[in-house]
N, C-alpha and C positions, 0 to 999 in steps of 0.2 A: 061469416065471425065464427059459428060453428064447428066447420067444418077445418076451420086454422087450428082449431084448440085440440080438436079429433086428431088431425094431423099429430099435431104438439104432444099431445100425451102418446100418443106409437111411438113417438121416435124416443118421447122418454122411457116408454120403457123398456124400447128396443136395447138401449144405451146402459141400463141397467140393468139387462140377463146380460151384455157383456161384459159389465169389468167384473162379473164374480166366475172365480178359475176353476176347470174344470180337474178333475183327480186323473193321477196319470194311469195311465192298461199299456205295462212296462210285463215284461214276461213274471216278476216275481211279484208283481200286483194281480197278475191274473191265477198262477197258482196259491193265493187263498181263496180265491173264492170268485167265479163267474160272472156270479150274478149279481155280486160287486160292483168287480170291476170293469164290463162290460167288455173285455177283450173280445174282439175280432179277427180270425185269421184269413189267409188268402181263397178262400175255396167258402169258409159261410163264417158263422161262429163258432169259437172255439169251444166245445162241452167235454168237461172235467171227468170221468166217471173213475169210485174204488173201483180195484179189482175184485171179482170176482174170487173167494177162499175155496181151495183144491177141494175136494174131498176122495178121500181115497179112501178104497175098502181094500180090505187081506182075509183069504180065509186064514181059521184057528181054528187046529184042534184042540176042543177044549170035553175032557171026559167021554174021549172018544167018538166024536162029532165033532163034523166041520163045521162052522158056524163063522157069521159076514163078519165083520166088526170092520165099522167102517170111522173115520177121524178125519 
C-alpha cells in the first residue's frame, strides 16, 4: 500500500509539472537576454556580448608640442 501511494504521488507530481507552459525561446526572446530565455544554438549555448568600445588615439599639436589625445 505504501509503494502504491508513493507511485501515485510521483505520477501526480509529474502531471502537475507537465501542466505548466514553458516560455518561448525564439529569436526575439533571445535578443532580450539569454539568461532569462534559455537560448541554445546548434553548437552550444548562445552568448550575447556587448561590443567593446573602440578607442582612437591621435597626435595633436598643442602649443608646439605633440600630445596624444584618445577619444
